[in-house]
MIVEXNU-112854 format. One record per residue (C-alpha): residue number from 1; residue in three letters; x, y, z. Coordinates in nm, 2 decimals, m for minus. Layout:
REM MIVEXNU-112854
+-----+------+--------+--------+--------+
!  nr ! rest !      X !      Y !      Z !
+-----+------+--------+--------+--------+
! NUM !  ALA !      X !      Y !      Z !
...
+-----+------+--------+--------+--------+
***
This chain:
REM MIVEXNU-112854
+-----+------+--------+--------+--------+
!  nr ! rest !      X !      Y !      Z !
+-----+------+--------+--------+--------+
!   1 !  MET !   0.00 !   0.00 !   0.00 !
!   2 !  GLN !   0.13 !   0.34 !  m0.09 !
!   3 !  LEU !   0.11 !   0.57 !   0.21 !
!   4 !  ILE !   0.03 !   0.94 !   0.15 !
!   5 !  GLN !   0.15 !   1.22 !   0.37 !
!   6 !  GLN !  m0.15 !   1.46 !   0.44 !
!   7 !  THR !   0.09 !   1.75 !   0.43 !
!   8 !  PRO !   0.42 !   1.74 !   0.22 !
!   9 !  ASP !   0.60 !   1.94 !   0.50 !
!  10 !  LEU !   0.79 !   1.67 !   0.71 !
!  11 !  SER !   0.82 !   1.92 !   1.00 !
!  12 !  ALA !   0.44 !   1.88 !   1.06 !
!  13 !  TYR !   0.52 !   1.52 !   1.17 !
!  14 !  VAL !   0.74 !   1.62 !   1.46 !
!  15 !  GLY !   0.51 !   1.91 !   1.58 !
!  16 !  ALA !   0.31 !   1.92 !   1.91 !
!  17 !  ASP !  m0.06 !   1.98 !   1.94 !
!  18 !  GLU !  m0.33 !   1.94 !   2.20 !
!  19 !  ALA !  m0.33 !   1.56 !   2.18 !
!  20 !  ILE !   0.04 !   1.50 !   2.10 !
!  21 !  ASP !   0.18 !   1.72 !   2.36 !
!  22 !  HIS !   0.54 !   1.62 !   2.35 !
!  23 !  HIS !   0.65 !   1.93 !   2.54 !
!  24 !  HIS !   0.47 !   1.82 !   2.86 !
!  25 !  PRO !   0.71 !   1.73 !   3.14 !
!  26 !  LEU !   0.59 !   1.38 !   3.18 !
!  27 !  VAL !   0.63 !   1.31 !   2.81 !
!  28 !  ARG !   0.98 !   1.46 !   2.82 !
!  29 !  GLU !   1.07 !   1.27 !   3.14 !
!  30 !  THR !   0.95 !   0.94 !   2.99 !
!  31 !  ALA !   1.13 !   1.00 !   2.66 !
!  32 !  ALA !   1.46 !   1.09 !   2.85 !
!  33 !  ARG !   1.42 !   0.76 !   3.05 !
!  34 !  LEU !   1.36 !   0.56 !   2.74 !
!  35 !  ALA !   1.66 !   0.72 !   2.56 !
!  36 !  GLN !   1.91 !   0.62 !   2.83 !
!  37 !  GLY !   2.14 !   0.35 !   2.70 !
!  38 !  VAL !   2.01 !   0.33 !   2.35 !
!  39 !  ALA !   2.25 !   0.35 !   2.06 !
!  40 !  ASP !   2.04 !   0.54 !   1.80 !
!  41 !  SER !   1.69 !   0.66 !   1.70 !
!  42 !  TYR !   1.60 !   0.32 !   1.57 !
!  43 !  GLU !   1.67 !   0.16 !   1.91 !
!  44 !  TYR !   1.48 !   0.44 !   2.08 !
!  45 !  ALA !   1.18 !   0.41 !   1.86 !
!  46 !  ARG !   1.16 !   0.03 !   1.93 !
!  47 !  ALA !   1.19 !   0.10 !   2.31 !
!  48 !  ALA !   0.93 !   0.36 !   2.29 !
!  49 !  PHE !   0.69 !   0.14 !   2.10 !
!  50 !  GLU !   0.74 !  m0.16 !   2.33 !
!  51 !  PHE !   0.69 !   0.08 !   2.63 !
!  52 !  VAL !   0.35 !   0.19 !   2.50 !
!  53 !  ARG !   0.25 !  m0.15 !   2.37 !
!  54 !  ASP !   0.34 !  m0.34 !   2.70 !
!  55 !  THR !   0.31 !  m0.10 !   2.99 !
!  56 !  ILE !  m0.01 !   0.09 !   2.90 !
!  57 !  PRO !  m0.30 !  m0.16 !   2.89 !
!  58 !  HIS !  m0.56 !  m0.10 !   2.62 !
!  59 !  SER !  m0.86 !   0.01 !   2.83 !
!  60 !  GLN !  m1.09 !  m0.24 !   2.67 !
!  61 !  ASP !  m0.86 !  m0.54 !   2.76 !
!  62 !  SER !  m0.81 !  m0.42 !   3.11 !
!  63 !  GLY !  m1.18 !  m0.31 !   3.17 !
!  64 !  ASP !  m1.07 !   0.05 !   3.26 !
!  65 !  LEU !  m1.36 !   0.28 !   3.20 !
!  66 !  ARG !  m1.15 !   0.61 !   3.18 !
!  67 !  VAL !  m1.11 !   0.77 !   2.85 !
!  68 !  THR !  m0.77 !   0.93 !   2.77 !
!  69 !  TRP !  m0.67 !   1.11 !   2.45 !
!  70 !  ARG !  m0.39 !   1.35 !   2.54 !
!  71 !  ALA !  m0.05 !   1.18 !   2.53 !
!  72 !  SER !   0.06 !   1.31 !   2.87 !
!  73 !  ASP !  m0.27 !   1.17 !   3.02 !
!  74 !  VAL !  m0.22 !   0.83 !   2.86 !
!  75 !  LEU !   0.12 !   0.82 !   3.01 !
!  76 !  GLY !   0.01 !   0.95 !   3.35 !
!  77 !  GLN !  m0.30 !   0.73 !   3.38 !
!  78 !  ARG !  m0.15 !   0.43 !   3.21 !
!  79 !  THR !  m0.46 !   0.35 !   3.00 !
!  80 !  GLY !  m0.61 !   0.42 !   2.67 !
!  81 !  ILE !  m0.77 !   0.27 !   2.36 !
!  82 !  CYS !  m0.58 !   0.24 !   2.03 !
!  83 !  TYR !  m0.61 !   0.60 !   1.94 !
!  84 !  ALA !  m0.48 !   0.73 !   2.28 !
!  85 !  LYS !  m0.19 !   0.48 !   2.27 !
!  86 !  ALA !  m0.10 !   0.60 !   1.92 !
!  87 !  HIS !  m0.10 !   0.97 !   2.05 !
!  88 !  ALA !   0.13 !   0.86 !   2.34 !
!  89 !  LEU !   0.37 !   0.68 !   2.10 !
!  90 !  ALA !   0.37 !   0.97 !   1.86 !
!  91 !  ALA !   0.45 !   1.22 !   2.14 !
!  92 !  LEU !   0.74 !   1.00 !   2.27 !
!  93 !  LEU !   0.88 !   0.97 !   1.92 !
!  94 !  ARG !   0.84 !   1.33 !   1.83 !
!  95 !  ALA !   1.00 !   1.43 !   2.16 !
!  96 !  GLU !   1.32 !   1.27 !   2.01 !
!  97 !  ASP !   1.26 !   1.43 !   1.66 !
!  98 !  ILE !   1.14 !   1.11 !   1.49 !
!  99 !  PRO !   0.88 !   1.20 !   1.23 !
! 100 !  THR !   0.56 !   1.01 !   1.33 !
! 101 !  ALA !   0.22 !   1.03 !   1.16 !
! 102 !  LEU !  m0.12 !   0.90 !   1.28 !
! 103 !  CYS !  m0.29 !   0.66 !   1.06 !
! 104 !  TYR !  m0.60 !   0.45 !   1.05 !
! 105 !  GLN !  m0.76 !   0.13 !   0.95 !
! 106 !  LYS !  m1.14 !   0.06 !   0.90 !
! 107 !  PHE !  m1.30 !  m0.25 !   1.06 !
! 108 !  ASP !  m1.64 !  m0.23 !   1.23 !
! 109 !  GLU !  m1.48 !   0.09 !   1.38 !
! 110 !  VAL !  m1.18 !   0.29 !   1.28 !
! 111 !  HIS !  m0.86 !   0.16 !   1.44 !
! 112 !  GLY !  m0.56 !   0.39 !   1.52 !
! 113 !  LEU !  m0.20 !   0.33 !   1.48 !
! 114 !  VAL !   0.12 !   0.52 !   1.38 !
! 115 !  ALA !   0.38 !   0.54 !   1.10 !
! 116 !  VAL !   0.74 !   0.62 !   1.17 !
! 117 !  ARG !   0.97 !   0.76 !   0.91 !
! 118 !  PHE !   1.32 !   0.60 !   0.88 !
! 119 !  ASN !   1.55 !   0.58 !   0.58 !
! 120 !  GLY !   1.33 !   0.79 !   0.37 !
! 121 !  ALA !   1.02 !   0.58 !   0.40 !
! 122 !  TRP !   0.71 !   0.54 !   0.63 !
! 123 !  HIS !   0.67 !   0.23 !   0.83 !
! 124 !  ARG !   0.34 !   0.17 !   1.02 !
! 125 !  GLN !   0.35 !   0.03 !   1.38 !
! 126 !  ASP !   0.06 !  m0.07 !   1.60 !
! 127 !  PRO !   0.12 !   0.00 !   1.98 !
! 128 !  ARG !  m0.24 !  m0.13 !   2.07 !
! 129 !  GLY !  m0.12 !  m0.39 !   2.29 !
! 130 !  ASN !  m0.09 !  m0.77 !   2.25 !
! 131 !  LYS !  m0.32 !  m1.03 !   2.37 !
! 132 !  PRO !  m0.42 !  m1.38 !   2.24 !
! 133 !  GLY !  m0.46 !  m1.35 !   1.87 !
! 134 !  VAL !  m0.27 !  m1.01 !   1.85 !
! 135 !  ASP !   0.10 !  m1.00 !   1.81 !
! 136 !  ALA !   0.21 !  m0.65 !   1.70 !
! 137 !  GLN !   0.58 !  m0.60 !   1.67 !
! 138 !  PHE !   0.81 !  m0.31 !   1.58 !
! 139 !  SER !   0.95 !  m0.36 !   1.24 !
! 140 !  LEU !   1.10 !  m0.17 !   0.95 !
! 141 !  ASP !   1.11 !  m0.49 !   0.74 !
! 142 !  GLY !   0.75 !  m0.58 !   0.67 !
! 143 !  GLU !   0.45 !  m0.49 !   0.88 !
! 144 !  ARG !   0.37 !  m0.67 !   1.21 !
! 145 !  LEU !   0.05 !  m0.49 !   1.29 !
! 146 !  ALA !  m0.23 !  m0.60 !   1.54 !
! 147 !  PHE !  m0.49 !  m0.65 !   1.26 !
! 148 !  VAL !  m0.49 !  m0.71 !   0.89 !
! 149 !  PRO !  m0.80 !  m0.58 !   0.71 !
! 150 !  ASP !  m1.01 !  m0.83 !   0.51 !
! 151 !  SER !  m1.11 !  m0.64 !   0.19 !
! 152 !  GLU !  m1.40 !  m0.89 !   0.13 !
! 153 !  SER !  m1.55 !  m0.77 !   0.46 !
! 154 !  ASN !  m1.51 !  m0.41 !   0.36 !
! 155 !  GLU !  m1.22 !  m0.36 !   0.59 !
! 156 !  MET !  m0.94 !  m0.15 !   0.47 !
! 157 !  ASP !  m0.62 !   0.05 !   0.54 !
! 158 !  TYR !  m0.65 !   0.43 !   0.51 !
! 159 !  PRO !  m0.34 !   0.54 !   0.31 !
! 160 !  VAL !  m0.34 !   0.90 !   0.45 !
! 161 !  LEU !  m0.07 !   0.98 !   0.71 !
! 162 !  TYR !  m0.20 !   1.25 !   0.95 !
! 163 !  ALA !   0.01 !   1.50 !   1.13 !
! 164 !  ALA !  m0.25 !   1.55 !   1.39 !
! 165 !  PRO !  m0.55 !   1.32 !   1.51 !
! 166 !  HIS !  m0.83 !   1.29 !   1.26 !
! 167 !  PRO !  m1.12 !   1.53 !   1.38 !
! 168 !  ALA !  m1.36 !   1.25 !   1.39 !
! 169 !  VAL !  m1.13 !   1.05 !   1.63 !
! 170 !  LEU !  m1.05 !   1.34 !   1.85 !
! 171 !  GLY !  m1.41 !   1.45 !   1.87 !
! 172 !  ALA !  m1.52 !   1.11 !   1.98 !
! 173 !  LEU !  m1.25 !   1.09 !   2.24 !
! 174 !  THR !  m1.29 !   1.44 !   2.39 !
! 175 !  ALA !  m1.68 !   1.40 !   2.41 !
! 176 !  ALA !  m1.69 !   1.06 !   2.57 !
! 177 !  ARG !  m1.79 !   1.05 !   2.94 !
! 178 !  ASP !  m1.65 !   0.70 !   2.98 !
! 179 !  ARG !  m1.54 !   0.41 !   2.77 !
! 180 !  PRO !  m1.89 !   0.25 !   2.74 !
! 181 !  HIS !  m2.02 !   0.59 !   2.60 !
! 182 !  LEU !  m1.71 !   0.61 !   2.38 !
! 183 !  TRP !  m1.79 !   0.26 !   2.24 !
! 184 !  GLN !  m2.12 !   0.40 !   2.12 !
! 185 !  THR !  m1.96 !   0.70 !   1.94 !
! 186 !  LEU !  m1.65 !   0.55 !   1.78 !
! 187 !  PRO !  m1.61 !   0.66 !   1.42 !
! 188 !  THR !  m1.71 !   0.38 !   1.18 !
! 189 !  ALA !  m1.54 !   0.55 !   0.88 !
! 190 !  LEU !  m1.31 !   0.86 !   0.81 !
+-----+------+--------+--------+--------+
***
C-alpha cells in the first residue's frame, strides 16, 4: 500500500498539538528515561513502541472505564484505547525528533496506529497492545500490525498519514464521558 502524507511538510510530523503534547514534562521525562542507554533513534523508537504497547494497557482489555486522549494523560493514567496509545507513542517519538504520523484502518470501527519515518520511508507500527490473537511487533522490514484488514468484509487500510489526530477520532475521544459511551460513538469510517 502506498502511504500518502496529508501534508508534504515533514516538520508537521514532529510538531506538538493538544493531543500529541510532547513538550509536557511527563512526556519529556518518559522520553529521556527511554533514551538512556540506546545507541540510536531506531533503538529508541523500538523501546518507545514496546513501552507503550506493553506497559499501558488497552482500556478495553483491562476493563478500565476512563477515556484518555492526550499523550501526557495516557502516560500518566496508564490507560487508553488504540487512538490514545497512538497519541502517546507519537509524542514519545516526536520528543526525540522522529517524524511520526497517525494513521488508521477501517474495521467495524476505525482503528488507530502510527507510522514512523526511517531511511526515507514510512513504516506503520501498532502499539495497541498484544493479547491472544494479537501479536504486533516493531518492524521496519514488513509490517507486524495488530490487525490485517479483510477487503471482502469491507475492511481497509486508510493510506493517509495525518500530522494531527483525525477530527472524527479526536471528537469522539474528547466528548466521551467514559469508555462505554465512547464505544457508542467510535467513528465507523473517516
